[in-house]
N, CA, C and O atoms as CSV, one atom per row, in Angstrom:
chain,resi,resn,atom,element,x,y,z
A,1,MET,N,N,17.611,10.928,7.231
A,1,MET,CA,C,17.941,9.539,7.555
A,1,MET,C,C,18.931,9.119,6.563
A,1,MET,O,O,19.038,9.603,5.436
A,2,ASN,N,N,19.701,8.111,7.099
A,2,ASN,CA,C,20.708,7.494,6.226
A,2,ASN,C,C,20.048,6.559,5.340
A,2,ASN,O,O,19.171,5.834,5.810
A,3,ASP,N,N,20.379,6.481,4.040
A,3,ASP,CA,C,19.768,5.633,3.048
A,3,ASP,C,C,19.786,4.156,3.450
A,3,ASP,O,O,18.795,3.438,3.321
A,4,LYS,N,N,20.956,3.736,3.942
A,4,LYS,CA,C,20.909,2.264,4.371
A,4,LYS,C,C,20.026,1.967,5.544
A,4,LYS,O,O,19.524,0.853,5.693
A,5,THR,N,N,19.830,2.974,6.391
A,5,THR,CA,C,18.897,2.760,7.598
A,5,THR,C,C,17.517,2.721,7.019
A,5,THR,O,O,16.709,1.938,7.517
A,6,GLY,N,N,17.170,3.479,6.027
A,6,GLY,CA,C,15.829,3.509,5.452
A,6,GLY,C,C,15.441,2.148,4.713
A,6,GLY,O,O,14.314,1.662,4.618
A,7,ILE,N,N,16.556,1.686,4.249
A,7,ILE,CA,C,16.391,0.350,3.386
A,7,ILE,C,C,16.196,-0.755,4.557
A,7,ILE,O,O,15.309,-1.602,4.462
A,8,ILE,N,N,16.961,-0.705,5.520
A,8,ILE,CA,C,16.788,-1.750,6.742
A,8,ILE,C,C,15.356,-1.583,7.339
A,8,ILE,O,O,14.707,-2.600,7.582
A,9,LEU,N,N,14.866,-0.424,7.573
A,9,LEU,CA,C,13.618,-0.338,8.341
A,9,LEU,C,C,12.543,-0.697,7.341
A,9,LEU,O,O,11.498,-1.205,7.749
A,10,GLY,N,N,12.741,-0.460,6.037
A,10,GLY,CA,C,11.685,-0.903,5.115
A,10,GLY,C,C,11.619,-2.402,5.003
A,10,GLY,O,O,10.523,-2.954,4.907
A,11,LEU,N,N,12.770,-3.103,5.012
A,11,LEU,CA,C,12.748,-4.436,4.887
A,11,LEU,C,C,12.318,-5.110,6.322
A,11,LEU,O,O,11.776,-6.215,6.302
A,12,LEU,N,N,12.549,-4.480,7.488
A,12,LEU,CA,C,12.057,-4.866,8.756
A,12,LEU,C,C,10.571,-4.792,8.779
A,12,LEU,O,O,9.943,-5.728,9.274
A,13,ALA,N,N,9.886,-3.641,8.229
A,13,ALA,CA,C,8.508,-3.480,8.093
A,13,ALA,C,C,7.832,-4.483,7.182
A,13,ALA,O,O,6.738,-4.990,7.429
A,14,THR,N,N,8.554,-4.726,6.130
A,14,THR,CA,C,7.946,-5.802,5.183
A,14,THR,C,C,7.929,-7.151,5.871
A,14,THR,O,O,6.958,-7.900,5.762
A,15,ILE,N,N,9.009,-7.463,6.585
A,15,ILE,CA,C,9.026,-8.987,7.141
A,15,ILE,C,C,8.108,-8.935,8.299
A,15,ILE,O,O,7.667,-10.036,8.627
A,16,LEU,N,N,7.665,-7.795,9.084
A,16,LEU,CA,C,6.814,-7.917,10.174
A,16,LEU,C,C,5.407,-7.929,9.667
A,16,LEU,O,O,4.550,-8.531,10.315
A,17,VAL,N,N,5.090,-7.276,8.495
A,17,VAL,CA,C,3.741,-7.474,7.894
A,17,VAL,C,C,3.505,-8.996,7.343
A,17,VAL,O,O,2.444,-9.597,7.514
A,18,LEU,N,N,4.566,-9.504,6.703
A,18,LEU,CA,C,4.369,-10.950,6.296
A,18,LEU,C,C,4.296,-11.921,7.450
A,18,LEU,O,O,3.570,-12.909,7.350
A,19,LEU,N,N,5.003,-11.698,8.539
A,19,LEU,CA,C,4.968,-12.485,9.732
A,19,LEU,C,C,3.520,-12.324,10.344
A,19,LEU,O,O,2.872,-13.305,10.707
A,20,THR,N,N,3.089,-11.131,10.429
A,20,THR,CA,C,1.626,-10.940,11.047
A,20,THR,C,C,0.549,-11.641,10.160
A,20,THR,O,O,-0.430,-12.199,10.655
A,21,LEU,N,N,0.776,-11.581,8.899
A,21,LEU,CA,C,-0.152,-12.213,7.926
A,21,LEU,C,C,-0.191,-13.752,8.174
A,21,LEU,O,O,-1.233,-14.394,8.305
A,22,ALA,N,N,1.223,-14.329,8.226
A,22,ALA,CA,C,1.120,-15.602,8.498
A,22,ALA,C,C,0.717,-16.269,9.762
A,22,ALA,O,O,0.327,-17.436,9.806
A,23,VAL,N,N,0.840,-15.393,10.905
A,23,VAL,CA,C,0.352,-15.744,12.033
A,23,VAL,C,C,-1.277,-15.826,12.050
A,23,VAL,O,O,-1.882,-16.730,12.625
A,24,TYR,N,N,-1.871,-14.817,11.381
A,24,TYR,CA,C,-3.262,-14.616,11.276
A,24,TYR,C,C,-3.843,-15.830,10.466
A,24,TYR,O,O,-4.904,-16.350,10.812
A,25,ILE,N,N,-3.123,-16.273,9.374
A,25,ILE,CA,C,-3.600,-17.283,8.528
A,25,ILE,C,C,-3.481,-18.591,9.399
A,25,ILE,O,O,-4.447,-19.352,9.353
A,26,MET,N,N,-2.491,-18.913,10.127
A,26,MET,CA,C,-2.403,-20.056,10.956
A,26,MET,C,C,-3.522,-20.164,12.071
A,26,MET,O,O,-3.996,-21.242,12.430
A,27,ASN,N,N,-3.877,-18.989,12.557
A,27,ASN,CA,C,-4.866,-19.075,13.695
A,27,ASN,C,C,-6.342,-18.750,13.180
A,27,ASN,O,O,-7.256,-18.740,14.004
A,28,ALA,N,N,-6.583,-18.495,11.883
A,28,ALA,CA,C,-7.879,-18.199,11.360
A,28,ALA,C,C,-8.689,-19.322,11.278
A,28,ALA,O,O,-9.889,-19.046,11.270
A,29,GLY,N,N,-8.380,-20.643,11.208
A,29,GLY,CA,C,-9.192,-21.726,10.996
A,29,GLY,C,C,-9.584,-21.796,9.551
A,29,GLY,O,O,-8.709,-21.959,8.701
A,30,THR,N,N,-11.029,-21.668,9.175
A,30,THR,CA,C,-11.510,-21.720,7.937
A,30,THR,C,C,-11.441,-20.126,7.379
A,30,THR,O,O,-11.772,-19.141,8.038
A,31,ILE,N,N,-10.970,-20.127,6.115
A,31,ILE,CA,C,-10.869,-18.894,5.459
A,31,ILE,C,C,-11.830,-18.748,4.409
A,31,ILE,O,O,-11.811,-19.630,3.550
A,32,ASP,N,N,-12.723,-17.761,4.284
A,32,ASP,CA,C,-13.609,-17.643,3.341
A,32,ASP,C,C,-13.148,-16.756,2.118
A,32,ASP,O,O,-12.020,-16.265,2.175
A,33,PHE,N,N,-13.882,-16.538,1.101
A,33,PHE,CA,C,-13.490,-15.868,-0.140
A,33,PHE,C,C,-13.152,-14.412,-0.008
A,33,PHE,O,O,-12.312,-13.876,-0.732
A,34,THR,N,N,-13.849,-13.752,0.969
A,34,THR,CA,C,-13.564,-12.324,1.237
A,34,THR,C,C,-12.259,-12.227,1.908
A,34,THR,O,O,-11.512,-11.325,1.530
A,35,GLU,N,N,-11.877,-12.992,2.819
A,35,GLU,CA,C,-10.696,-13.024,3.459
A,35,GLU,C,C,-9.486,-13.364,2.451
A,35,GLU,O,O,-8.409,-12.784,2.589
A,36,LEU,N,N,-9.665,-14.204,1.556
A,36,LEU,CA,C,-8.734,-14.539,0.453
A,36,LEU,C,C,-8.391,-13.172,-0.317
A,36,LEU,O,O,-7.232,-12.808,-0.515
A,37,GLY,N,N,-9.412,-12.527,-0.688
A,37,GLY,CA,C,-9.366,-11.274,-1.463
A,37,GLY,C,C,-8.511,-10.190,-0.684
A,37,GLY,O,O,-7.725,-9.430,-1.250
A,38,SER,N,N,-8.734,-10.203,0.559
A,38,SER,CA,C,-7.958,-9.185,1.499
A,38,SER,C,C,-6.489,-9.600,1.503
A,38,SER,O,O,-5.585,-8.769,1.417
A,39,PHE,N,N,-6.277,-10.942,1.609
A,39,PHE,CA,C,-4.909,-11.408,1.638
A,39,PHE,C,C,-4.145,-11.084,0.390
A,39,PHE,O,O,-2.983,-10.677,0.398
A,40,ALA,N,N,-4.942,-11.311,-0.792
A,40,ALA,CA,C,-4.269,-11.049,-2.125
A,40,ALA,C,C,-3.886,-9.492,-2.144
A,40,ALA,O,O,-2.778,-9.160,-2.565
A,41,ILE,N,N,-4.725,-8.622,-1.726
A,41,ILE,CA,C,-4.518,-7.231,-1.708
A,41,ILE,C,C,-3.294,-6.903,-0.964
A,41,ILE,O,O,-2.422,-6.209,-1.487
A,42,VAL,N,N,-3.171,-7.412,0.343
A,42,VAL,CA,C,-2.099,-7.155,1.135
A,42,VAL,C,C,-0.746,-7.774,0.396
A,42,VAL,O,O,0.276,-7.091,0.327
A,43,ILE,N,N,-0.802,-8.878,-0.054
A,43,ILE,CA,C,0.309,-9.417,-0.727
A,43,ILE,C,C,0.883,-8.669,-1.786
A,43,ILE,O,O,2.089,-8.443,-1.884
A,44,ILE,N,N,-0.093,-8.245,-2.668
A,44,ILE,CA,C,0.150,-7.239,-3.900
A,44,ILE,C,C,0.922,-6.002,-3.252
A,44,ILE,O,O,2.007,-5.647,-3.713
A,45,LEU,N,N,0.404,-5.442,-2.308
A,45,LEU,CA,C,1.006,-4.175,-1.743
A,45,LEU,C,C,2.314,-4.455,-1.118
A,45,LEU,O,O,3.223,-3.632,-1.224
A,46,VAL,N,N,2.473,-5.584,-0.460
A,46,VAL,CA,C,3.870,-5.945,0.101
A,46,VAL,C,C,4.771,-6.207,-1.005
A,46,VAL,O,O,5.926,-5.806,-0.858
A,47,LEU,N,N,4.435,-6.867,-2.202
A,47,LEU,CA,C,5.344,-6.931,-3.254
A,47,LEU,C,C,5.743,-5.766,-3.975
A,47,LEU,O,O,6.851,-5.666,-4.502
A,48,ALA,N,N,4.778,-4.797,-4.013
A,48,ALA,CA,C,4.999,-3.441,-4.608
A,48,ALA,C,C,6.012,-2.656,-3.861
A,48,ALA,O,O,6.857,-1.969,-4.434
A,49,ALA,N,N,5.896,-2.789,-2.331
A,49,ALA,CA,C,6.713,-2.155,-1.565
A,49,ALA,C,C,8.016,-2.785,-1.544
A,49,ALA,O,O,9.024,-2.100,-1.368
A,50,THR,N,N,8.074,-4.072,-1.714
A,50,THR,CA,C,9.332,-4.754,-1.826
A,50,THR,C,C,10.072,-4.333,-3.011
A,50,THR,O,O,11.279,-4.134,-2.874
A,51,TYR,N,N,9.532,-4.168,-4.154
A,51,TYR,CA,C,10.175,-3.809,-5.382
A,51,TYR,C,C,10.819,-2.284,-5.221
A,51,TYR,O,O,11.944,-1.979,-5.617
A,52,ILE,N,N,10.003,-1.500,-4.646
A,52,ILE,CA,C,10.554,-0.200,-4.332
A,52,ILE,C,C,11.764,-0.103,-3.439
A,52,ILE,O,O,12.669,0.683,-3.722
A,53,ILE,N,N,11.812,-0.852,-2.402
A,53,ILE,CA,C,12.913,-1.078,-1.652
A,53,ILE,C,C,14.044,-1.706,-2.419
A,53,ILE,O,O,15.157,-1.186,-2.347
A,54,TRP,N,N,13.855,-2.744,-3.120
A,54,TRP,CA,C,14.815,-3.315,-3.952
A,54,TRP,C,C,15.612,-2.346,-4.838
A,54,TRP,O,O,16.835,-2.280,-4.966
A,55,ASP,N,N,14.619,-1.580,-5.444
A,55,ASP,CA,C,15.101,-0.518,-6.514
A,55,ASP,C,C,16.053,0.372,-5.846
A,55,ASP,O,O,17.118,0.654,-6.395
A,56,ARG,N,N,15.713,0.865,-4.610
A,56,ARG,CA,C,16.473,1.814,-3.870
A,56,ARG,C,C,17.808,1.196,-3.440
A,56,ARG,O,O,18.876,1.799,-3.538
A,57,ALA,N,N,17.677,-0.041,-2.959
A,57,ALA,CA,C,18.918,-0.676,-2.580
A,57,ALA,C,C,19.924,-0.848,-3.751
A,57,ALA,O,O,21.143,-0.767,-3.601
A,58,LYS,N,N,19.274,-1.104,-4.978
A,58,LYS,CA,C,20.156,-1.230,-6.044
A,58,LYS,C,C,20.886,0.060,-6.428
A,58,LYS,O,O,22.025,0.032,-6.893
A,59,ASN,N,N,20.205,1.184,-6.224
A,59,ASN,CA,C,20.857,2.478,-6.413
A,59,ASN,C,C,21.974,2.705,-5.435
A,59,ASN,O,O,22.978,3.313,-5.807
A,60,ILE,N,N,21.862,2.251,-4.198
A,60,ILE,CA,C,22.801,2.397,-3.199
A,60,ILE,C,C,23.940,1.522,-3.619
A,60,ILE,O,O,25.064,2.023,-3.601
A,61,ARG,N,N,23.788,0.244,-4.004
A,61,ARG,CA,C,24.941,-0.642,-4.415
A,61,ARG,C,C,25.727,-0.142,-5.563
A,61,ARG,O,O,26.900,-0.462,-5.755
A,62,LYS,N,N,24.966,0.747,-6.409
A,62,LYS,CA,C,25.741,1.392,-7.576
A,62,LYS,C,C,26.524,2.694,-7.065
A,62,LYS,O,O,27.328,3.248,-7.815
A,63,GLY,N,N,26.282,3.151,-5.823
A,63,GLY,CA,C,26.858,4.287,-5.370
A,63,GLY,C,C,26.139,5.527,-5.583
A,63,GLY,O,O,26.717,6.606,-5.456
A,64,LEU,N,N,24.908,5.444,-5.900
A,64,LEU,CA,C,24.052,6.499,-6.139
A,64,LEU,C,C,23.066,6.806,-4.964
A,64,LEU,O,O,22.815,5.882,-4.190
A,65,PRO,N,N,22.543,7.908,-4.789
A,65,PRO,CA,C,21.611,8.102,-3.668
A,65,PRO,C,C,20.357,7.278,-3.862
A,65,PRO,O,O,19.935,7.030,-4.992
A,66,ALA,N,N,19.770,6.861,-2.776
A,66,ALA,CA,C,18.654,5.975,-2.809
A,66,ALA,C,C,17.537,6.593,-3.592
A,66,ALA,O,O,16.885,5.900,-4.374
A,67,LYS,N,N,17.283,7.891,-3.413
A,67,LYS,CA,C,16.262,8.621,-4.133
A,67,LYS,C,C,16.845,9.915,-4.767
A,67,LYS,O,O,17.363,10.797,-4.083
A,68,ASP,N,N,16.731,9.968,-6.082
A,68,ASP,CA,C,17.089,11.243,-6.759
A,68,ASP,C,C,15.971,12.172,-6.928
A,68,ASP,O,O,14.855,11.867,-6.507
A,69,GLU,N,N,16.184,13.226,-7.485
A,69,GLU,CA,C,15.139,14.364,-7.514
A,69,GLU,C,C,13.878,13.821,-8.302
A,69,GLU,O,O,12.763,14.231,-7.978
A,70,ARG,N,N,14.019,12.966,-9.267
A,70,ARG,CA,C,12.853,12.483,-9.979
A,70,ARG,C,C,12.035,11.549,-8.979
A,70,ARG,O,O,10.833,11.773,-8.838
A,71,LEU,N,N,12.562,10.652,-8.375
A,71,LEU,CA,C,11.958,9.718,-7.378
A,71,LEU,C,C,11.289,10.572,-6.362
A,71,LEU,O,O,10.172,10.215,-5.985
A,72,ILE,N,N,11.804,11.624,-5.880
A,72,ILE,CA,C,11.241,12.498,-4.839
A,72,ILE,C,C,10.093,13.194,-5.269
A,72,ILE,O,O,9.123,13.336,-4.526
A,73,ASN,N,N,10.139,13.675,-6.517
A,73,ASN,CA,C,8.887,14.423,-7.086
A,73,ASN,C,C,7.653,13.323,-7.283
A,73,ASN,O,O,6.481,13.537,-6.972
A,74,ILE,N,N,8.196,12.056,-7.887
A,74,ILE,CA,C,7.135,11.027,-8.110
A,74,ILE,C,C,6.546,10.582,-6.778
A,74,ILE,O,O,5.341,10.334,-6.724
A,75,SER,N,N,7.307,10.465,-5.714
A,75,SER,CA,C,6.796,10.064,-4.440
A,75,SER,C,C,5.816,11.002,-3.890
A,75,SER,O,O,4.855,10.573,-3.253
A,76,TYR,N,N,6.000,12.300,-4.100
A,76,TYR,CA,C,5.221,13.394,-3.660
A,76,TYR,C,C,3.811,13.381,-4.569
A,76,TYR,O,O,2.707,13.515,-4.040
A,77,LYS,N,N,3.961,13.238,-5.703
A,77,LYS,CA,C,2.773,13.177,-6.568
A,77,LYS,C,C,1.891,11.971,-6.200
A,77,LYS,O,O,0.679,12.079,-6.013
A,78,ALA,N,N,2.521,10.907,-6.113
A,78,ALA,CA,C,1.874,9.562,-5.719
A,78,ALA,C,C,1.214,9.660,-4.424
A,78,ALA,O,O,0.096,9.188,-4.221
A,79,GLY,N,N,1.979,10.336,-3.456
A,79,GLY,CA,C,1.338,10.526,-2.036
A,79,GLY,C,C,0.177,11.426,-2.143
A,79,GLY,O,O,-0.838,11.212,-1.479
A,80,TYR,N,N,0.286,12.441,-2.964
A,80,TYR,CA,C,-0.917,13.386,-3.017
A,80,TYR,C,C,-2.075,12.631,-3.703
A,80,TYR,O,O,-3.224,12.844,-3.315
A,81,TYR,N,N,-1.822,11.723,-4.746
A,81,TYR,CA,C,-3.011,11.003,-5.325
A,81,TYR,C,C,-3.527,10.065,-4.277
A,81,TYR,O,O,-4.735,9.834,-4.244
A,82,GLY,N,N,-2.679,9.483,-3.383
A,82,GLY,CA,C,-3.166,8.417,-2.485
A,82,GLY,C,C,-3.916,9.225,-1.444
A,82,GLY,O,O,-4.848,8.628,-0.906
A,83,PHE,N,N,-3.657,10.611,-1.016
A,83,PHE,CA,C,-4.410,11.267,-0.058
A,83,PHE,C,C,-5.642,11.668,-0.607
A,83,PHE,O,O,-6.630,11.671,0.127
A,84,ILE,N,N,-5.727,11.981,-1.698
A,84,ILE,CA,C,-7.146,12.429,-2.349
A,84,ILE,C,C,-7.901,11.126,-2.381
A,84,ILE,O,O,-9.038,11.137,-1.910
A,85,ALA,N,N,-7.405,9.971,-2.889
A,85,ALA,CA,C,-8.144,8.732,-2.860
A,85,ALA,C,C,-8.656,8.341,-1.470
A,85,ALA,O,O,-9.752,7.788,-1.384
A,86,ALA,N,N,-7.913,8.599,-0.358
A,86,ALA,CA,C,-8.229,8.171,1.042
A,86,ALA,C,C,-9.391,9.149,1.339
A,86,ALA,O,O,-10.343,8.695,1.974
A,87,ILE,N,N,-9.415,10.435,0.950
A,87,ILE,CA,C,-10.592,11.324,1.409
A,87,ILE,C,C,-11.841,10.621,0.597
A,87,ILE,O,O,-12.787,10.118,1.205
A,88,TRP,N,N,-11.760,10.635,-0.632
A,88,TRP,CA,C,-12.834,10.192,-1.412
A,88,TRP,C,C,-13.373,8.810,-1.151
A,88,TRP,O,O,-14.563,8.552,-1.332
A,89,SER,N,N,-12.480,7.901,-0.716
A,89,SER,CA,C,-12.966,6.639,-0.268
A,89,SER,C,C,-13.685,6.661,1.037
A,89,SER,O,O,-14.672,5.956,1.245
A,90,ALA,N,N,-13.136,7.547,1.987
A,90,ALA,CA,C,-13.947,7.669,3.250
A,90,ALA,C,C,-15.323,8.271,3.032
A,90,ALA,O,O,-16.223,8.020,3.834
A,91,VAL,N,N,-15.538,9.100,1.919
A,91,VAL,CA,C,-16.700,9.693,1.620
A,91,VAL,C,C,-17.673,8.715,0.884
A,91,VAL,O,O,-18.862,8.562,1.163
A,92,GLY,N,N,-16.956,8.066,-0.123
A,92,GLY,CA,C,-17.759,7.209,-1.061
A,92,GLY,C,C,-18.143,5.704,-0.655
A,92,GLY,O,O,-19.071,5.088,-1.180
A,93,ALA,N,N,-17.344,5.217,0.301
A,93,ALA,CA,C,-17.537,3.847,0.786
A,93,ALA,C,C,-18.974,3.770,1.400
A,93,ALA,O,O,-19.757,2.971,0.886
A,94,PRO,N,N,-19.395,4.551,2.480
A,94,PRO,CA,C,-20.748,4.424,2.873
A,94,PRO,C,C,-21.823,4.601,1.870
A,94,PRO,O,O,-22.839,3.906,1.861
A,95,LEU,N,N,-21.561,5.590,0.987
A,95,LEU,CA,C,-22.601,5.781,-0.074
A,95,LEU,C,C,-22.677,4.572,-1.090
A,95,LEU,O,O,-23.763,4.161,-1.499
A,96,LEU,N,N,-21.614,4.089,-1.430
A,96,LEU,CA,C,-21.653,2.929,-2.273
A,96,LEU,C,C,-22.287,1.771,-1.676
A,96,LEU,O,O,-23.036,1.072,-2.359
A,97,ALA,N,N,-22.036,1.490,-0.375
A,97,ALA,CA,C,-22.451,0.422,0.285
A,97,ALA,C,C,-23.977,0.577,0.492
A,97,ALA,O,O,-24.701,-0.418,0.521
A,98,ASP,N,N,-24.489,1.904,0.643
A,98,ASP,CA,C,-25.943,2.027,0.707
A,98,ASP,C,C,-26.563,1.716,-0.543
A,98,ASP,O,O,-27.607,1.065,-0.548
A,99,ILE,N,N,-25.991,2.142,-1.689
A,99,ILE,CA,C,-26.555,2.054,-3.046
A,99,ILE,C,C,-26.579,0.560,-3.481
A,99,ILE,O,O,-27.603,0.042,-3.927
A,100,PHE,N,N,-25.365,-0.131,-3.326
A,100,PHE,CA,C,-25.176,-1.417,-3.918
A,100,PHE,C,C,-25.550,-2.569,-2.923
A,100,PHE,O,O,-25.919,-3.655,-3.371
A,101,LEU,N,N,-25.465,-2.359,-1.688
A,101,LEU,CA,C,-25.579,-3.550,-0.649
A,101,LEU,C,C,-26.898,-3.258,0.168
A,101,LEU,O,O,-27.390,-4.133,0.880
A,102,GLY,N,N,-27.436,-2.046,0.048
A,102,GLY,CA,C,-28.541,-1.727,0.900
A,102,GLY,C,C,-28.204,-1.646,2.323
A,102,GLY,O,O,-29.072,-1.844,3.172
A,103,ARG,N,N,-27.021,-1.374,2.625
A,103,ARG,CA,C,-26.650,-1.128,4.062
A,103,ARG,C,C,-26.733,0.433,4.378
A,103,ARG,O,O,-26.174,1.255,3.653
A,104,GLU,N,N,-27.465,0.786,5.507
A,104,GLU,CA,C,-27.461,2.136,5.719
A,104,GLU,C,C,-26.278,2.659,6.408
A,104,GLU,O,O,-26.043,3.866,6.360
A,105,GLU,N,N,-25.513,1.850,7.044
A,105,GLU,CA,C,-24.219,2.289,7.698
A,105,GLU,C,C,-23.276,1.290,7.731
A,105,GLU,O,O,-23.602,0.151,8.066
A,106,LEU,N,N,-21.953,1.618,7.374
A,106,LEU,CA,C,-20.876,0.649,7.493
A,106,LEU,C,C,-20.195,0.883,8.865
A,106,LEU,O,O,-20.145,1.984,9.412
A,107,GLU,N,N,-19.672,-0.273,9.370
A,107,GLU,CA,C,-19.063,-0.162,10.550
A,107,GLU,C,C,-17.659,0.359,10.445
A,107,GLU,O,O,-17.022,0.120,9.419
A,108,GLY,N,N,-17.081,1.113,11.508
A,108,GLY,CA,C,-15.907,1.957,11.366
A,108,GLY,C,C,-14.787,1.124,10.929
A,108,GLY,O,O,-14.006,1.652,10.137
A,109,HIS,N,N,-14.557,-0.115,11.308
A,109,HIS,CA,C,-13.444,-0.926,10.951
A,109,HIS,C,C,-13.414,-1.255,9.342
A,109,HIS,O,O,-12.373,-1.541,8.752
A,110,TYR,N,N,-14.609,-1.181,8.763
A,110,TYR,CA,C,-14.683,-1.500,7.314
A,110,TYR,C,C,-14.271,-0.276,6.659
A,110,TYR,O,O,-13.520,-0.318,5.684
A,111,ILE,N,N,-14.773,0.960,7.194
A,111,ILE,CA,C,-14.375,2.120,6.473
A,111,ILE,C,C,-12.800,2.291,6.577
A,111,ILE,O,O,-12.161,2.644,5.586
A,112,THR,N,N,-12.209,2.046,7.745
A,112,THR,CA,C,-10.852,2.339,7.938
A,112,THR,C,C,-10.005,1.284,7.064
A,112,THR,O,O,-8.901,1.587,6.614
A,113,ALA,N,N,-10.546,0.135,6.873
A,113,ALA,CA,C,-9.859,-0.808,5.994
A,113,ALA,C,C,-9.936,-0.359,4.458
A,113,ALA,O,O,-8.962,-0.467,3.714
A,114,ILE,N,N,-11.095,0.123,4.068
A,114,ILE,CA,C,-11.262,0.583,2.746
A,114,ILE,C,C,-10.288,1.810,2.571
A,114,ILE,O,O,-9.523,1.865,1.609
A,115,VAL,N,N,-10.340,2.725,3.470
A,115,VAL,CA,C,-9.587,3.992,3.239
A,115,VAL,C,C,-7.970,3.528,3.127
A,115,VAL,O,O,-7.295,4.020,2.223
A,116,VAL,N,N,-7.438,2.682,3.956
A,116,VAL,CA,C,-6.118,2.256,3.921
A,116,VAL,C,C,-5.799,1.510,2.664
A,116,VAL,O,O,-4.728,1.709,2.092
A,117,LEU,N,N,-6.594,0.744,2.255
A,117,LEU,CA,C,-6.423,-0.157,1.058
A,117,LEU,C,C,-6.432,0.699,-0.142
A,117,LEU,O,O,-5.480,0.700,-0.923
A,118,VAL,N,N,-7.489,1.434,-0.312
A,118,VAL,CA,C,-7.666,2.240,-1.490
A,118,VAL,C,C,-6.548,3.368,-1.644
A,118,VAL,O,O,-6.050,3.648,-2.734
A,119,SER,N,N,-6.224,3.953,-0.508
A,119,SER,CA,C,-5.019,4.972,-0.698
A,119,SER,C,C,-3.784,4.292,-1.010
A,119,SER,O,O,-3.016,4.803,-1.825
A,120,ALA,N,N,-3.494,3.130,-0.416
A,120,ALA,CA,C,-2.297,2.433,-0.623
A,120,ALA,C,C,-2.183,1.862,-2.193
A,120,ALA,O,O,-1.107,1.844,-2.791
A,121,ILE,N,N,-3.320,1.442,-2.721
A,121,ILE,CA,C,-3.450,0.933,-4.052
A,121,ILE,C,C,-3.148,2.084,-5.060
A,121,ILE,O,O,-2.384,1.975,-6.019
A,122,ILE,N,N,-3.857,3.212,-4.711
A,122,ILE,CA,C,-3.840,4.387,-5.719
A,122,ILE,C,C,-2.276,4.845,-5.638
A,122,ILE,O,O,-1.657,5.154,-6.656
A,123,PHE,N,N,-1.703,4.863,-4.358
A,123,PHE,CA,C,-0.353,5.390,-4.147
A,123,PHE,C,C,0.533,4.439,-5.231
A,123,PHE,O,O,1.203,4.971,-6.117
A,124,MET,N,N,0.463,3.045,-5.068
A,124,MET,CA,C,1.335,2.228,-5.756
A,124,MET,C,C,1.096,2.327,-7.318
A,124,MET,O,O,2.071,2.355,-8.069
A,125,ILE,N,N,-0.113,2.378,-7.778
A,125,ILE,CA,C,-0.388,2.461,-9.129
A,125,ILE,C,C,0.105,3.722,-9.807
A,125,ILE,O,O,0.612,3.751,-10.928
A,126,SER,N,N,-0.127,4.921,-8.891
A,126,SER,CA,C,0.400,6.198,-9.429
A,126,SER,C,C,1.883,6.269,-9.304
A,126,SER,O,O,2.508,6.984,-10.088
A,127,TYR,N,N,2.534,5.541,-8.324
A,127,TYR,CA,C,3.983,5.522,-8.232
A,127,TYR,C,C,4.606,4.883,-9.439
A,127,TYR,O,O,5.493,5.410,-10.110
A,128,PHE,N,N,4.097,3.757,-9.650
A,128,PHE,CA,C,4.494,2.794,-10.826
A,128,PHE,C,C,4.283,3.546,-12.138
A,128,PHE,O,O,5.223,3.555,-12.933
A,129,TYR,N,N,3.256,4.119,-12.420
A,129,TYR,CA,C,2.798,4.808,-13.605
A,129,TYR,C,C,3.766,6.108,-13.890
A,129,TYR,O,O,4.294,6.325,-14.981
A,130,LEU,N,N,3.904,6.914,-12.755
A,130,LEU,CA,C,4.683,8.035,-12.936
A,130,LEU,C,C,6.219,7.558,-13.125
A,130,LEU,O,O,6.907,8.184,-13.931
A,131,ALA,N,N,6.749,6.537,-12.454
A,131,ALA,CA,C,8.097,5.955,-12.671
A,131,ALA,C,C,8.181,5.570,-14.046
A,131,ALA,O,O,9.126,5.934,-14.746
A,132,TRP,N,N,7.263,4.865,-14.466
A,132,TRP,CA,C,7.397,4.260,-15.988
A,132,TRP,C,C,7.371,5.347,-16.911
A,132,TRP,O,O,8.098,5.285,-17.903
A,133,LYS,N,N,6.545,6.451,-16.700
A,133,LYS,CA,C,6.459,7.434,-17.694
A,133,LYS,C,C,7.730,8.466,-17.529
A,133,LYS,O,O,8.143,9.136,-18.476
A,134,GLY,N,N,8.230,8.506,-16.362
A,134,GLY,CA,C,9.502,9.259,-16.138
A,134,GLY,C,C,9.087,10.748,-15.752
A,134,GLY,O,O,9.905,11.654,-15.916
A,135,LYS,N,N,7.809,11.006,-15.235
A,135,LYS,CA,C,7.478,12.210,-14.835
A,135,LYS,C,C,7.773,12.600,-13.429
A,135,LYS,O,O,7.475,13.723,-13.024
């Protein structure tokens, strides 16, 4: 895929996520504390994704490829860590809910949300850590 096309698609996806979040907030009525936590997590993930898109766009403006060999390796490692986190969160979420909340079974949409958010957070943390360390 062309580098500029990837940047444009990333920006489009970011804008669509923000618009969806805005529409949900406008139609939600009253918002409780747990929903505010979810919004904060989504906003943090959108900001992290925007930073990555901005960094790649900056490389394109300088005439460099959007992703060099180091960023490709960092993306693979961070994706691996996010995948492992997704597996363990799918296994551990019902167990932790049983231990700490006394719930015997979590509903499917809660497990799906936990898997997506945990894997995304682990991906972003490991991506930024590996990029900072230069590995």
